[in-house]
Structure formats: C-alpha cells, structure tokens
DOGUZA-157113 format. One record per atom (N, C-alpha, C): residue number from 1; chain; x negated, y, z negated. Coordinates in Angstrom, 2 decimals, decimal comma, always signed. Layout:
% DOGUZA-157113
NUBA  num  cadena        X        Y        Z
NUBA  NUM       A        X        Y        Z
...
//
This chain:
% DOGUZA-157113
NUBA  num  cadena        X        Y        Z
NUBA    1       A  -117,49   +55,42  -131,25
NUBA    1       A  -116,53   +55,41  -130,07
NUBA    1       A  -116,07   +57,17  -130,01
NUBA    2       A  -115,86   +57,82  -131,41
NUBA    2       A  -115,65   +59,04  -131,38
NUBA    2       A  -116,71   +60,23  -130,91
NUBA    3       A  -117,99   +59,49  -131,41
NUBA    3       A  -118,96   +60,30  -130,80
NUBA    3       A  -118,94   +60,48  -129,32
NUBA    4       A  -118,90   +59,10  -128,51
NUBA    4       A  -118,73   +59,34  -127,02
NUBA    4       A  -117,66   +60,26  -126,28
NUBA    5       A  -116,58   +60,16  -127,21
NUBA    5       A  -115,31   +60,97  -126,76
NUBA    5       A  -116,00   +62,72  -127,23
NUBA    6       A  -116,29   +62,74  -128,12
NUBA    6       A  -116,71   +64,24  -128,55
NUBA    6       A  -117,82   +64,76  -127,42
NUBA    7       A  -119,00   +63,84  -127,09
NUBA    7       A  -119,86   +64,27  -126,06
NUBA    7       A  -118,91   +64,14  -124,70
NUBA    8       A  -118,46   +63,41  -124,31
NUBA    8       A  -117,76   +63,73  -123,23
NUBA    8       A  -116,76   +64,88  -123,10
NUBA    9       A  -116,16   +65,37  -124,01
NUBA    9       A  -115,25   +66,56  -123,86
NUBA    9       A  -116,25   +67,78  -123,74
NUBA   10       A  -117,22   +67,79  -124,69
NUBA   10       A  -118,24   +68,62  -124,55
NUBA   10       A  -118,86   +68,85  -123,19
NUBA   11       A  -119,09   +67,74  -122,62
NUBA   11       A  -119,71   +67,84  -121,35
NUBA   11       A  -118,91   +68,46  -120,24
NUBA   12       A  -117,30   +67,90  -120,35
NUBA   12       A  -116,20   +68,65  -119,38
NUBA   12       A  -116,24   +70,20  -119,73
NUBA   13       A  -116,30   +70,44  -120,79
NUBA   13       A  -116,05   +71,98  -121,23
NUBA   13       A  -117,19   +72,89  -120,86
NUBA   14       A  -118,39   +72,24  -120,69
NUBA   14       A  -119,79   +72,91  -120,25
NUBA   14       A  -119,58   +73,03  -118,76
NUBA   15       A  -119,47   +71,69  -118,08
NUBA   15       A  -119,33   +71,91  -116,75
NUBA   15       A  -118,23   +72,69  -116,13
NUBA   16       A  -117,25   +72,52  -116,59
NUBA   16       A  -116,12   +73,56  -115,86
NUBA   16       A  -116,55   +75,18  -116,25
NUBA   17       A  -117,09   +75,42  -117,25
NUBA   17       A  -117,39   +76,96  -117,28
NUBA   17       A  -118,54   +77,46  -116,46
NUBA   18       A  -119,29   +76,17  -115,92
NUBA   18       A  -120,29   +76,54  -114,89
NUBA   18       A  -119,81   +76,75  -113,64
NUBA   19       A  -118,80   +76,12  -113,33
NUBA   19       A  -118,03   +76,36  -111,95
NUBA   19       A  -117,09   +76,93  -111,94
NUBA   20       A  -116,62   +77,74  -112,97
NUBA   20       A  -115,51   +78,85  -113,07
NUBA   20       A  -116,15   +79,91  -112,27
NUBA   21       A  -115,10   +80,53  -111,44
NUBA   21       A  -115,61   +81,81  -110,83
NUBA   21       A  -115,40   +82,92  -111,72
NUBA   22       A  -116,39   +83,91  -111,54
NUBA   22       A  -116,20   +85,02  -112,65
NUBA   22       A  -116,39   +86,21  -111,48
NUBA   23       A  -115,56   +87,14  -111,94
NUBA   23       A  -115,32   +88,28  -110,94
NUBA   23       A  -116,39   +89,40  -110,97
NUBA   24       A  -116,89   +89,44  -109,64
NUBA   24       A  -118,22   +90,39  -109,40
NUBA   24       A  -117,89   +91,76  -109,97
NUBA   25       A  -118,80   +92,33  -110,78
NUBA   25       A  -118,63   +93,66  -111,28
NUBA   25       A  -118,56   +94,38  -109,81
NUBA   26       A  -117,89   +95,78  -110,12
NUBA   26       A  -118,07   +96,87  -108,99
NUBA   26       A  -119,29   +97,86  -109,70
NUBA   27       A  -120,01   +98,12  -108,64
NUBA   27       A  -121,49   +98,74  -108,72
NUBA   27       A  -121,17  +100,35  -108,24
NUBA   28       A  -121,30  +101,24  -108,91
NUBA   28       A  -121,67  +102,50  -108,28
NUBA   28       A  -122,59  +102,81  -107,41
NUBA   29       A  -122,46  +103,10  -106,20
NUBA   29       A  -123,33  +103,49  -105,20
NUBA   29       A  -123,61  +104,74  -104,86
NUBA   30       A  -122,87  +105,67  -105,24
NUBA   30       A  -123,06  +107,24  -104,88
NUBA   30       A  -122,08  +108,00  -105,81
NUBA   31       A  -122,47  +109,08  -106,25
NUBA   31       A  -121,57  +110,11  -107,26
NUBA   31       A  -122,21  +110,30  -108,70
NUBA   32       A  -121,73  +111,20  -109,42
NUBA   32       A  -120,70  +111,84  -109,03
NUBA   32       A  -121,08  +113,24  -107,97
NUBA   33       A  -120,52  +113,28  -106,72
NUBA   33       A  -120,79  +114,49  -106,09
NUBA   33       A  -119,91  +115,45  -105,98
NUBA   34       A  -120,16  +116,75  -106,52
NUBA   34       A  -119,39  +117,72  -106,51
NUBA   34       A  -118,35  +117,91  -105,31
NUBA   35       A  -117,23  +117,96  -105,07
NUBA   35       A  -116,60  +118,15  -103,73
NUBA   35       A  -115,43  +119,34  -103,75
NUBA   36       A  -114,87  +119,81  -102,99
NUBA   36       A  -113,80  +120,65  -102,80
NUBA   36       A  -112,80  +119,82  -101,67
NUBA   37       A  -111,72  +119,68  -102,15
NUBA   37       A  -110,65  +119,05  -101,24
NUBA   37       A  -110,57  +117,57  -101,56
NUBA   38       A  -109,36  +116,99  -101,65
NUBA   38       A  -109,14  +115,42  -101,78
NUBA   38       A  -108,47  +115,34  -100,53
NUBA   39       A  -109,02  +114,25   -99,68
NUBA   39       A  -108,56  +113,93   -98,48
NUBA   39       A  -107,30  +113,08   -98,47
NUBA   40       A  -106,82  +112,84   -99,44
NUBA   40       A  -105,19  +112,13   -99,53
NUBA   40       A  -104,15  +113,32   -99,49
NUBA   41       A  -104,50  +114,43  -100,08
NUBA   41       A  -103,50  +115,45  -100,04
NUBA   41       A  -103,51  +116,52   -98,68
NUBA   42       A  -102,36  +117,01   -98,67
NUBA   42       A  -102,39  +118,15   -97,50
NUBA   42       A  -103,64  +118,94   -97,77
NUBA   43       A  -103,85  +119,81   -96,89
NUBA   43       A  -105,19  +120,72   -96,93
NUBA   43       A  -105,06  +121,24   -98,18
NUBA   44       A  -106,54  +121,29   -98,86
NUBA   44       A  -106,59  +121,66  -100,20
NUBA   44       A  -107,81  +121,90  -100,38
NUBA   45       A  -108,23  +122,66  -101,43
NUBA   45       A  -109,40  +123,08  -102,04
NUBA   45       A  -109,74  +122,64  -103,45
NUBA   46       A  -108,97  +121,55  -103,82
NUBA   46       A  -109,00  +121,26  -105,28
NUBA   46       A  -110,55  +120,50  -105,69
NUBA   47       A  -110,94  +121,18  -106,68
NUBA   47       A  -112,31  +120,67  -107,09
NUBA   47       A  -112,12  +119,29  -107,74
NUBA   48       A  -113,34  +118,54  -107,06
NUBA   48       A  -113,00  +116,99  -107,70
NUBA   48       A  -114,66  +116,61  -107,66
NUBA   49       A  -114,73  +115,50  -108,15
NUBA   49       A  -116,12  +114,69  -108,11
NUBA   49       A  -115,92  +113,44  -106,99
NUBA   50       A  -116,70  +113,29  -106,20
NUBA   50       A  -116,63  +112,22  -105,34
NUBA   50       A  -117,53  +110,73  -105,78
NUBA   51       A  -116,98  +109,85  -105,52
NUBA   51       A  -118,14  +108,63  -105,76
NUBA   51       A  -117,64  +107,38  -105,00
NUBA   52       A  -118,53  +106,48  -104,75
NUBA   52       A  -118,25  +105,43  -104,03
NUBA   52       A  -118,74  +104,03  -104,80
NUBA   53       A  -117,93  +103,04  -104,64
NUBA   53       A  -118,17  +101,79  -105,61
NUBA   53       A  -118,42  +100,39  -104,56
NUBA   54       A  -119,25   +99,61  -104,86
NUBA   54       A  -119,31   +98,46  -104,00
NUBA   54       A  -118,41   +97,36  -104,71
NUBA   55       A  -117,38   +96,85  -104,40
NUBA   55       A  -116,35   +96,02  -104,88
NUBA   55       A  -115,67   +94,96  -103,86
NUBA   56       A  -115,54   +94,11  -104,34
NUBA   56       A  -114,90   +92,57  -103,51
NUBA   56       A  -115,54   +92,74  -102,13
NUBA   57       A  -116,69   +93,19  -101,65
NUBA   57       A  -117,19   +92,79  -100,45
NUBA   57       A  -117,13   +94,25   -99,63
NUBA   58       A  -116,49   +95,46  -100,19
NUBA   58       A  -116,13   +96,32   -99,44
NUBA   58       A  -116,84   +97,73  -100,29
NUBA   59       A  -116,08   +98,86   -99,95
NUBA   59       A  -116,59  +100,06  -100,64
NUBA   59       A  -115,21  +100,78  -101,10
NUBA   60       A  -115,23  +101,18  -102,18
NUBA   60       A  -114,07  +101,93  -102,96
NUBA   60       A  -114,55  +103,42  -103,14
NUBA   61       A  -113,73  +104,23  -102,42
NUBA   61       A  -113,93  +105,73  -102,51
NUBA   61       A  -113,23  +106,33  -103,49
NUBA   62       A  -113,60  +107,05  -104,56
NUBA   62       A  -112,82  +107,82  -105,57
NUBA   62       A  -112,88  +109,21  -105,63
NUBA   63       A  -111,97  +109,93  -105,94
NUBA   63       A  -111,92  +111,39  -106,39
NUBA   63       A  -111,39  +111,65  -107,60
NUBA   64       A  -112,11  +112,34  -108,54
NUBA   64       A  -111,87  +112,46  -109,78
NUBA   64       A  -111,64  +113,87  -110,21
NUBA   65       A  -110,40  +114,15  -110,53
NUBA   65       A  -110,22  +115,72  -110,85
NUBA   65       A  -109,61  +116,00  -112,27
NUBA   66       A  -109,79  +117,16  -112,48
NUBA   66       A  -108,81  +117,60  -114,10
NUBA   66       A  -107,92  +118,56  -113,76
NUBA   67       A  -107,62  +118,76  -112,47
NUBA   67       A  -106,76  +119,72  -112,02
NUBA   67       A  -105,16  +119,05  -112,08
NUBA   68       A  -104,39  +120,06  -112,15
NUBA   68       A  -102,95  +119,58  -112,19
NUBA   68       A  -102,55  +119,06  -110,77
NUBA   69       A  -102,02  +117,90  -110,38
NUBA   69       A  -101,75  +117,38  -109,35
NUBA   69       A  -100,40  +117,12  -109,15
NUBA   70       A   -99,50  +117,62  -108,08
NUBA   70       A   -98,31  +117,30  -107,88
NUBA   70       A   -98,26  +116,52  -106,41
NUBA   71       A   -97,60  +115,43  -106,51
NUBA   71       A   -97,67  +114,35  -105,39
NUBA   71       A   -96,43  +114,71  -104,75
NUBA   72       A   -96,63  +114,27  -103,39
NUBA   72       A   -95,56  +114,42  -102,41
NUBA   72       A   -94,91  +113,08  -102,84
NUBA   73       A   -93,51  +113,04  -101,81
NUBA   73       A   -92,64  +111,86  -101,82
NUBA   73       A   -93,26  +110,76  -100,89
NUBA   74       A   -94,48  +111,07  -100,46
NUBA   74       A   -95,14  +109,98   -99,82
NUBA   74       A   -95,71  +109,05  -100,58
NUBA   75       A   -96,11  +109,29  -101,93
NUBA   75       A   -96,60  +108,41  -103,05
NUBA   75       A   -95,54  +107,74  -103,59
NUBA   76       A   -95,32  +106,48  -103,88
NUBA   76       A   -94,57  +105,78  -104,45
NUBA   76       A   -95,19  +104,97  -105,60
NUBA   77       A   -94,47  +104,60  -106,74
NUBA   77       A   -95,07  +103,95  -107,92
NUBA   77       A   -95,24  +102,54  -107,54
NUBA   78       A   -96,57  +101,93  -107,85
NUBA   78       A   -97,31  +100,89  -107,50
NUBA   78       A   -96,80   +99,93  -108,80
NUBA   79       A   -96,44   +98,79  -108,38
NUBA   79       A   -96,28   +97,83  -109,70
NUBA   79       A   -97,55   +97,10  -110,32
NUBA   80       A   -98,03   +97,99  -111,13
NUBA   80       A   -99,27   +97,44  -111,96
NUBA   80       A   -98,70   +97,19  -113,32
NUBA   81       A   -99,92   +96,64  -114,21
NUBA   81       A   -99,50   +96,66  -115,33
NUBA   81       A   -99,52   +97,90  -116,39
NUBA   82       A  -100,29   +98,71  -115,45
NUBA   82       A  -100,96  +100,07  -116,06
NUBA   82       A   -99,83  +100,88  -115,35
NUBA   83       A   -99,35  +101,97  -116,22
NUBA   83       A   -98,28  +103,05  -115,68
NUBA   83       A   -99,05  +104,07  -115,26
NUBA   84       A   -98,42  +104,89  -114,20
NUBA   84       A   -99,14  +106,19  -113,60
NUBA   84       A   -99,85  +105,85  -112,36
NUBA   85       A   -99,55  +104,68  -111,70
NUBA   85       A  -100,27  +104,44  -110,51
NUBA   85       A   -99,38  +104,66  -109,48
NUBA   86       A   -99,69  +105,23  -108,28
NUBA   86       A   -98,90  +105,44  -107,11
NUBA   86       A   -99,73  +105,15  -105,84
NUBA   87       A   -99,09  +104,48  -105,00
NUBA   87       A   -99,41  +104,22  -103,51
NUBA   87       A   -98,95  +105,07  -102,39
NUBA   88       A  -100,03  +105,46  -101,67
NUBA   88       A   -99,81  +106,33  -100,37
NUBA   88       A   -98,83  +105,44   -99,34
NUBA   89       A   -98,05  +105,83   -98,80
NUBA   89       A   -97,02  +105,02   -98,01
NUBA   89       A   -97,56  +104,94   -96,55
NUBA   90       A   -98,58  +105,64   -96,29
NUBA   90       A   -99,11  +105,58   -94,92
NUBA   90       A   -99,77  +104,30   -94,82
NUBA   91       A   -99,75  +103,80   -93,43
NUBA   91       A  -100,90  +102,59   -93,21
NUBA   91       A  -101,76  +103,13   -92,24
NUBA   92       A  -103,01  +103,26   -92,85
NUBA   92       A  -104,12  +103,29   -91,89
NUBA   92       A  -105,14  +102,30   -92,09
NUBA   93       A  -104,87  +101,08   -92,66
NUBA   93       A  -105,63  +100,22   -92,73
NUBA   93       A  -106,70  +100,08   -94,20
NUBA   94       A  -106,11  +101,08   -94,86
NUBA   94       A  -106,79  +101,29   -96,46
NUBA   94       A  -105,76  +101,10   -97,08
NUBA   95       A  -106,03  +100,94   -98,37
NUBA   95       A  -104,88  +100,88   -99,61
NUBA   95       A  -105,40  +102,09  -100,36
NUBA   96       A  -104,62  +103,11  -100,38
NUBA   96       A  -104,88  +104,61  -101,00
NUBA   96       A  -103,77  +104,62  -102,02
NUBA   97       A  -104,48  +104,92  -103,24
NUBA   97       A  -103,63  +104,71  -104,68
NUBA   97       A  -104,17  +106,04  -105,37
NUBA   98       A  -103,40  +106,39  -106,45
NUBA   98       A  -103,80  +107,49  -107,51
NUBA   98       A  -103,47  +106,89  -108,69
NUBA   99       A  -104,28  +107,22  -109,76
NUBA   99       A  -103,98  +106,87  -111,19
NUBA   99       A  -103,65  +108,56  -111,83
NUBA  100       A  -102,68  +108,57  -112,39
NUBA  100       A  -102,77  +109,94  -113,26
NUBA  100       A  -102,60  +109,56  -114,91
NUBA  101       A  -103,72  +110,19  -115,42
NUBA  101       A  -104,23  +109,75  -116,79
NUBA  101       A  -103,29  +110,71  -117,85
NUBA  102       A  -102,71  +110,02  -118,94
NUBA  102       A  -101,92  +110,89  -119,96
NUBA  102       A  -103,25  +111,92  -120,48
NUBA  103       A  -104,44  +111,59  -120,25
NUBA  103       A  -105,20  +112,95  -120,55
NUBA  103       A  -105,78  +113,76  -119,75
NUBA  104       A  -104,80  +114,13  -118,91
NUBA  104       A  -104,86  +115,16  -117,87
NUBA  104       A  -106,16  +115,33  -116,87
NUBA  105       A  -106,29  +113,85  -116,44
NUBA  105       A  -107,22  +114,00  -115,27
NUBA  105       A  -106,67  +112,80  -114,12
NUBA  106       A  -106,86  +112,90  -113,13
NUBA  106       A  -106,54  +112,01  -112,00
NUBA  106       A  -107,34  +111,63  -111,10
NUBA  107       A  -107,32  +110,47  -110,58
NUBA  107       A  -108,30  +109,89  -109,70
NUBA  107       A  -107,65  +109,06  -108,45
NUBA  108       A  -108,23  +109,42  -107,51
NUBA  108       A  -107,79  +108,73  -106,03
NUBA  108       A  -108,52  +107,96  -105,68
NUBA  109       A  -107,83  +106,79  -105,16
NUBA  109       A  -108,90  +105,74  -104,86
NUBA  109       A  -108,38  +105,06  -103,58
NUBA  110       A  -109,52  +104,81  -102,69
NUBA  110       A  -109,28  +104,36  -101,41
NUBA  110       A  -110,08  +102,78  -101,00
NUBA  111       A  -109,20  +101,92  -101,10
NUBA  111       A  -109,74  +100,56  -101,02
NUBA  111       A  -109,62  +100,15   -99,71
NUBA  112       A  -110,66   +99,19   -99,18
NUBA  112       A  -110,58   +98,51   -97,76
NUBA  112       A  -109,23   +97,51   -97,71
NUBA  113       A  -108,64   +97,43   -96,79
NUBA  113       A  -107,48   +96,46   -96,48
NUBA  113       A  -107,90   +95,47   -97,03
NUBA  114       A  -107,10   +94,48   -97,84
NUBA  114       A  -107,40   +92,97   -98,12
NUBA  114       A  -108,25   +92,92   -99,57
NUBA  115       A  -108,61   +94,13  -100,15
NUBA  115       A  -109,19   +94,14  -101,45
NUBA  115       A  -108,43   +93,52  -102,71
NUBA  116       A  -108,77   +92,52  -103,14
NUBA  116       A  -108,13   +91,77  -104,43
NUBA  116       A  -108,30   +92,52  -105,59
NUBA  117       A  -107,06   +92,50  -106,49
NUBA  117       A  -106,82   +93,02  -107,62
NUBA  117       A  -107,24   +94,58  -107,86
NUBA  118       A  -106,55   +95,45  -107,03
NUBA  118       A  -106,68   +96,80  -107,05
NUBA  118       A  -106,05   +97,38  -108,36
NUBA  119       A  -105,30   +96,99  -109,01
NUBA  119       A  -104,74   +97,37  -110,21
NUBA  119       A  -105,71   +97,09  -111,24
NUBA  120       A  -106,30   +95,55  -111,44
NUBA  120       A  -107,50   +95,64  -112,24
NUBA  120       A  -108,59   +96,28  -112,18
NUBA  121       A  -109,08   +96,89  -110,91
NUBA  121       A  -109,93   +97,70  -110,79
NUBA  121       A  -109,60   +99,05  -111,37
NUBA  122       A  -108,50   +99,43  -111,24
NUBA  122       A  -108,13  +101,10  -111,96
NUBA  122       A  -108,06  +100,70  -113,20
NUBA  123       A  -107,62   +99,55  -113,81
NUBA  123       A  -107,47   +99,45  -115,24
NUBA  123       A  -108,97   +99,49  -115,71
NUBA  124       A  -109,65   +98,78  -115,15
NUBA  124       A  -111,26   +98,95  -115,72
NUBA  124       A  -111,81  +100,12  -115,59
NUBA  125       A  -111,66  +100,71  -114,55
NUBA  125       A  -111,91  +102,24  -114,24
NUBA  125       A  -111,47  +102,97  -115,57
NUBA  126       A  -110,12  +103,01  -115,66
NUBA  126       A  -109,85  +104,06  -116,64
NUBA  126       A  -110,23  +103,76  -118,27
NUBA  127       A  -110,34  +102,39  -118,55
NUBA  127       A  -110,98  +102,27  -119,60
NUBA  127       A  -112,37  +102,85  -119,78
NUBA  128       A  -113,13  +102,68  -118,87
NUBA  128       A  -114,74  +103,17  -118,94
NUBA  128       A  -114,67  +104,40  -118,55
NUBA  129       A  -113,78  +105,24  -117,92
NUBA  129       A  -113,96  +106,32  -117,85
NUBA  129       A  -113,40  +107,25  -118,85
NUBA  130       A  -112,49  +106,94  -119,47
NUBA  130       A  -111,90  +107,34  -120,87
NUBA  130       A  -112,93  +107,25  -122,03
NUBA  131       A  -113,55  +106,07  -121,96
NUBA  131       A  -114,49  +106,09  -123,03
NUBA  131       A  -116,01  +107,12  -122,70
NUBA  132       A  -116,27  +107,33  -121,52
NUBA  132       A  -117,23  +108,36  -121,18
NUBA  132       A  -116,66  +109,79  -121,44
NUBA  133       A  -115,54  +109,98  -121,20
NUBA  133       A  -114,68  +111,45  -121,50
NUBA  133       A  -114,93  +111,60  -123,03
NUBA  134       A  -114,58  +110,41  -123,77
NUBA  134       A  -114,47  +110,66  -125,27
NUBA  134       A  -116,04  +110,68  -125,79
NUBA  135       A  -116,96  +110,20  -125,24
NUBA  135       A  -118,46  +110,40  -125,94
NUBA  135       A  -119,33  +111,41  -125,20
NUBA  136       A  -118,71  +112,26  -124,31
NUBA  136       A  -119,42  +112,96  -123,67
NUBA  136       A  -120,08  +114,39  -124,82
NUBA  137       A  -121,07  +114,60  -124,98
NUBA  137       A  -121,42  +115,88  -125,81
NUBA  137       A  -121,38  +117,04  -124,97
NUBA  138       A  -121,59  +117,16  -123,54
NUBA  138       A  -121,41  +118,35  -122,96
NUBA  138       A  -120,32  +118,06  -122,00
NUBA  139       A  -119,33  +118,85  -122,32
NUBA  139       A  -118,04  +118,59  -121,71
NUBA  139       A  -117,93  +119,04  -120,37
NUBA  140       A  -118,87  +120,11  -119,82
NUBA  140       A  -118,84  +120,49  -118,60
NUBA  140       A  -119,73  +119,23  -117,34
NUBA  141       A  -120,26  +118,40  -118,07
NUBA  141       A  -120,97  +117,26  -117,22
NUBA  141       A  -119,82  +116,31  -117,07
NUBA  142       A  -120,18  +115,62  -115,94
NUBA  142       A  -119,22  +114,31  -115,75
NUBA  142       A  -120,19  +113,34  -115,02
NUBA  143       A  -119,67  +112,29  -115,36
NUBA  143       A  -120,31  +110,93  -114,71
NUBA  143       A  -119,35  +109,85  -114,76
NUBA  144       A  -119,42  +109,08  -113,59
NUBA  144       A  -118,91  +107,97  -112,98
NUBA  144       A  -119,36  +106,74  -113,97
NUBA  145       A  -118,80  +105,72  -114,19
NUBA  145       A  -119,11  +104,40  -115,11
NUBA  145       A  -120,00  +104,08  -113,97
NUBA  146       A  -121,21  +103,42  -114,06
NUBA  146       A  -122,20  +102,70  -113,37
NUBA  146       A  -121,62  +101,46  -113,01
NUBA  147       A  -121,07  +100,55  -113,90
NUBA  147       A  -120,62   +99,35  -113,73
NUBA  147       A  -119,17   +99,27  -114,29
NUBA  148       A  -118,52   +98,45  -113,40
NUBA  148       A  -117,04   +98,12  -114,14
NUBA  148       A  -116,83   +96,54  -113,83
NUBA  149       A  -116,62   +96,20  -114,99
NUBA  149       A  -116,61   +94,43  -115,29
NUBA  149       A  -115,05   +94,09  -115,34
NUBA  150       A  -114,88   +93,01  -114,87
NUBA  150       A  -113,63   +92,39  -114,92
NUBA  150       A  -113,38   +91,28  -115,64
//
C-alpha cells in the first residue's frame, strides 16, 4: 500500500511540474549600439549604449550609460523590491523606467504597456549586467546580456 501512495505522489509531482508555467527568457535582439542622447531626458547628448530585448510578447528598449544622471521631478520612485527604480510620470502608452545602480551606471527602460513583471526584468538585468561588468577584461568594451532568465 505504501508503494502505491509513493508512486501516486511521485506521479502528481512530475505531472504538476510539466504543466507549471515557466517565464520565457528575454532575448537580446539588438545592441549594444553606441548612441548620443537618451530619449527620456530633455535635449541631451549623453553617451550611451542602446539595446532591444524581446520580452513578454513585446520589445523593451534600453539605454545604458555610466554618465552622472540627474532626474527631474517627473521621475517618481517605483515600488519594486529593488531600490533605485524610478518611473516617468508621462502617459504615452509605454512604461518608462530608470534604474540607477550603486556601481555608478544607469539604465533607462521602455516597456510596452501591459508588460508583466517589469521589476523582475530590471532585477534580472541588473544581476547579469553587474556580472558582465565584473568579469570584463577590457573595461572600454561594453556588452548587454544576451539572455535574461526569470
């Protein structure tokens, strides 16, 4: 009788894991492209790297910079588990966010409206980007993570 229960429990565990939804990874489609100016700020010529990811059925645009950024009052703190995330208060059908890392880099993100788990995307990006920055032998080169997993 115990063997039947053990087999039943094992079957339920295996079958439930087969049907559990796993989050699709974000895939880098384009970048890094050297760029002057960050579209979410007033007229500027801030040097940055531009990239695009495929995520949650849409595209996420990113501008990465190591320049010192001062945000206007239009940027408000976003309630994420990660500190340093701000949301732009304008409503243009997109979700525009910025993450300011303690390691002196900043990334601007533009998600399509309705994108799920933008905070999770930024957290995954932050972890991978800091990993790449830590292992880079040539500090003058820059690379976006090719895949972000959740």
